[in-house]
N, C-alpha and C positions, 0 to 999 in steps of 0.2 A: 700554759701549754695543753691545747685540746686535740689530743688528737687518738682517736679512737685506737684503742689496741687488745692483745688478745694472747693470752701464753699458749702454747699447745705442748702438753705435758703427756707423761707418760706413767704408769708404775714402775716400770723399768728400762733397761736399753732392749733394744731389739723388738718393741712392742709396733715400730712401723712409723713413728711418730716424725723422722725426716722426709717420709715418703711423703705423709698426710700434711705438715708443714709446705714443704716444696709446690706439693698440687694445688693447696690452700692459696698461696700467693701466686701461682701460674693463672689461677682460676680468677681471682679479684682482677689483677692486673687485663684480664679478658676483656672483664665487667668495662673497662676503662678508670679504674681505681691507681691513684698512685699508692704505688705498697711499698714499705720499707722493712726489709726482712733482718732481724735479729738473730742471734745464736747466741744461748746462755752458757758461759764458760768459755774454755778456752780450747778452740775449736779453729781450723784452719779449712776444712773440706766442706762442712755442710753452709757456710756462708758461699761458697762456690758457685752451688748450686741455688741459692737463693739471690746470686746476683743474676744469672741466668732466669729466674721466672721473675722477677720484678724489674729487671732492665735498669736496676741501678745498684754500688757496693752493698753485698751485704755487709754487716758488723755487728760487734759482740758486746753483748755486758756480762761483764764477771763483780759480783758484788766482792769474792776475797781480793783479786789481784787489782781492780779499779778500786774498789771502794762504793757505797751506794751514792755519794755526792757526784761523782764523777761519770757515774754512768748515767745521771739524772742531766748532767752537761750535756752528754755524748746525744743521748736520745731527744733532746731538744732541739739540736743541733740539725735533725733531719725531720724537718716537715712532711706529714704525709695524710692521706686520706683513710690509711689505716696500717697500722701497725703490728707485723705478728712474728711474737718472740717464741724462735724455737727453744725447748728445754734441753738440759742434759742428764741424760743418765734416767733415771727416776725424778719425779718431781718433787719428793725431800731428799734426797740424794745430796749434802754438801760436803765442804770441808769438815765440817764440827756438830754430830747432831742430826738431828732430823730437821729439815728444814733452813738448816745455817746457812754460813755464809760460803759463798759459790753456787746455791742450787737455783732451780727454777721457780720454788716456793718461796724464796726470798724475795726475787723478783717480783714475782704474784703480788706480794705484800706491799712492798716498796713503790710500786708503780699503780697500787691499786684495778691491776689487771684481770679479768674475769678468764679462767681456765678451761680450756677443751683437752679433756680427758680422752687419750688413744687407747684402749684396751686391747689387747690382744686377745682374741677366742679363739685362737687354735689348737689348743689343749685343754680347752674347757667350754663350759656353757653356761649353766644355772649360776656357776662361780664368778662368773662376771659381774653380773649386778652386785654383787656382794663383794668383790676389790671396787668397782666404784662407787659404792656408799661410804665403805671403808676411806677412801681419798677424799670422796667430798666433806666426810665430817670430822675427819681427824684434826683439822686447825681451823677452827672460824674465821681467819683472817687469811683464807686462800681460799678463792669463791670457784669451786667448778658449776660453770654455767652450763655445762654438757658434756656428753659421752657421744665418742665416735668407737663402734666396735668394727676390729679390725679382724681380717682372715675369716670371715664366714664361708662355710664347706657348705651350704644349701638352705631350702626354705626349712627344714625341720629344726636347723643349729639355729636359723634366725630366730624361729620361733621360741627354741628354750631359753635363748637369751634375750629375749626381748621381755621374756614374761615375768621375770620377778625385777628388772629395771625400776628403780625410785626416782632417777636422775634422769633430766631432760636428753632425749637419744635423739642426736642430732644425724645421725648415719651409720648405714651399715655396710660394711665396707668387702665385696667378697673376696675371697680367695684368687691370686690372679697372678701366675709366675712370669705373664706377659710383662708384669710392670714392676718386677723385681729388681734392683740396681745392684751389679756385681760388684763386689769387695773383695781386698786383699788385707795384707798384715796391717796397717795401719787406718782400716775403715772403708769407705767408701773409695771406687775409682773418681780421681777428682773432678769436676768439671769441665777443667782447661784440656782433658783428655777425651772427654767424651760428647763435647758440645749437647744441644740443646735438644736433640731428640726425644732421650727420656723424660726432660721436662715438659715438652710438647703432647707427649702421651699421659704424663699424669695428668693434665689439665684436662683433654678430651676424658679420661677415665671416670674423676671424680666430679665431674660438672654434675652428672642427674642422680650422685649417690647422696649429696648432703641435703640439710637444710639450711641454706643461705642467708633465708630471711632472719634463723634464729641466730646464726654466728653474725653478720651485720649487726643486728640488733643488739645482744651482748658486748660486742666491741664496742659500741656506738653509746652503751651504758657506763662505761667507766668514767670515771669524774675528771674534771682538768687538773692537772697537776700543777703545783708552782716549782717552776724550774728552781736549782742551784744558780746560785752565783756564776758567772764565769770564772774559773780558776785557769783551767789549760787553755784555752783560747781568749784569753781576756788580753784587753786591748787590740789593735791593727799587727797586721801580717809583718813582719821582719820584713826586709827587702832580700831578695833571693842571693845570697852572696856567697854559698857554698854550695858547687853541682857535685853530688851523690849518686854513683852509678846504680842502678837498683838491678840486679840480675832475677828477671824475672821469664820464666817461660814453663814449659811443662817440665821441666828437671826441679826448678827453683819457683814457687810458686807463693810461699807461706809467708803473710804479711798480713798485720790489723791495719785495715783501711782507716782507723782513725789513728794510727800511729804514723802513718806514711803523712795524714792529714796537720797531723802534730809538727813533723820534721818541716812540712812546707811553710807552717806558722810560724817556725822559729829561725827561719830563712833560708829552707833548703831548696835548691833545682834538682830537682828528683829527673834520671834520665835514666831510661828503661831501656834495658838489653836481654839478649839471650844467650845464655851458655851454649847453647846446641848450635847455634846459627850464625852467631857474630862476634866480634869482639869487642870489650868496654869501650863506650864513648870517652870522649876526653873527661875527665873529672875529678875533684880533689880528694873523694873517697869513695871504695868500693864496700856494696852494702850484697851480702849475698843470705838471702833468709831460707828457713828450710823448705823440704818438699821431699821428691822421691830422687833424688841424681843414683839410689841403686838400680834403677828402670832402666834410666839414661847411661850407663856405665861407656858404653861401647861409643857411642856417638859424642858424650862429653871427652872420652879421652882422645877421642877423634878430630877434634875441634881444635889442632895445635896452635892458629894461631891466637885464638882467646886462651887458653891456657900459658903460652909465652907472655901475652901479654901481662894477664893477671901477673906472671912473675916478677916481670921488668917493673911492676909498677913501684914507685917509690913512697908514696901518702898511704895512707890509713886505711885498714881493710876489717869491716867489723860482722862479722858473719855468725849464724846460728843453724845447729843441725845439719839439717843436707847441705848448710854451706860451709861447716867444721869438715863434710865429706869433703867438698870440693876442694878445698883449700890443703887437703891431708896429700901424703906424697901418692896414696895409692888407695883403692878402694878393691875389695874383694867381696865378690856374692857367695851365696848359700852354696854355688856349684863348684866355690874353690878359683873363680877367675876372675884372676889379679887386672885392674885397669889402673895404669898410670895416672894420676891428676895433676894438679897446680904446684903441688910441691910446696906451696909456700910456708907451711907448719911442719913441724917435726911430727913424725908417727903415720900410721896407716889405720882405715879402719877397716871393720869386720864383721858382715852381716850375722845376726843372730836369728835363729827358730823362735826363740821366745823375746817378750817384749825385756829390753835392756834397763830403761829408764821408762817411767810414768808416773805422773801427778805433779801436784805443784810443789813450788819450791821459794825457797828463798835464799838469794845468793848473796854472798859476802862479795866484792871486789877484789883479785888478787892483785898483790902490790904490781902487775904490769898492766894494770887496767886502768885507764884514766878516765873512765869515760863519766864514773859517777863515783863520790866519795862516800857512798850509803848502801844498805843493804838493798836490792830491789826486788819484788816478788814475779815470779815469771813460772814457768811450766816446762815440761819433760814430757817425752813422748818419743821413743825410737826404738828401732831393731837394729842397732848394731854398738858395736862397741870400740873406741880408739884404744891403740896400744902404742907404746915409744912414745907419748907425750912426757915434758918435763914435768915433773909434779912438783918443782920447783916455782914454776911460772904456770902456774893456773890461772885462768880469767875468772871462775868464781870459786868458792870455798861454798858448796851446797852441802850444809849439817855439818861442816867439816870435812868434807871429801872434795878434793881438785877436782874440777872437770873443766877439760879444753886446755887452752894455751893464750898465753900474753906476754909479748915484751915491749907494749909501751907504741908500736906501729901497727900491730895487728892483734886483733882480741877476738877469738873463735871456741865456740862451746856447743853442749847440747842444749844451752839454756836456749827457749824464746823469753822475750819478755815483751810484751805489750809498753810501749812507749807509752801511752796513755797513765800507764800505770807507774811511769819512771821518768817523769818529764825532765829531772835536771840529767838523765840519759838523753834524750834528744838533743838538749842543751847542747850538749858534750859531744854528741855527732857531729852538729853543725861547725862547732868554734875548734874541732879536734886538728884541723889542716892549719891552725893557728899557734897552736901551743911549741 
């Protein structure tokens, strides 16, 4: 498996690594390279921008949720001229200890990938070199091949940063509010709402600012990898026997691409539709991923044919986070405005000013959850709370805490599950109608 590769990481969140990663991907694609974007950790928004930048679906690698053998298998399924892996939080931030499971450092070690370190100089000068030196020498098995310094204020600032730098300096990026990405409560405004204008602007902006020869040489210096034997995608794909209607539009679009691929491999015929504009197509199972339904309460509530069709549907329904909100009786925003929704499950949801749930979780299936007989690893990240759910019928127990609702036909919760981390659950979704 000889795929040139590079990890783009930073000392912490907010340094600009997503901006740099998307810009690098977009520029390399303009050069005619086949670029595959990857995101370390549990993230749906950044892969959407990777998709626009690369012209192929952005995907995720997560050492804690998936395990490294599965990460290697997924990586090997996407041949490319170069793979760019965007880190998560700081380079060494993981679930357990510095550089532990779920960190970008773990992936850099496992894939023997050189690291481009993005350091924010917005409130520093000479200390930038010390930061870069510390990260480059902290773990001898993580190779920081080059440094890009972000938010340079001018020539004097650039000279002060450059003076003490001991690592190869691949670029100095000026502070430029024109390429800033707008954010809201769960991070960047998603690509599905913004289009590719920002991505094109990033490619224009970064082209003269980086040492592209050094970057490509580093990526091509990564040694060939021995891929793990296929396990998730072993054997021939099963015939498509189960029609799964997948809700996918601006309101609900949080899906892991490899999870969808695994459903197809296990025998799913995926049929995409828009809860904002359509009604669900003929299907055996309805699947509602996460997203930002709270931004679209009014048009979702106004699409009464879709809501009525979902209420009338007699087959199995699976929903995560934003999908749970859609299936509830109603959703109330921060201004107190209540919007009636599908009413498939008991209870209502209420938006919250602060995060109501965040982090990795291990979910033990509740008694009404027929999809998997064993605990699964996933994550939650939401600014809402559910009230009125039946605590005796949870979809999952998260550390003993009941979450969501499950009654054998409907499973809805705040837990996001990467199906490649729970292949038995993917099998259960496809086989569900026959139970």
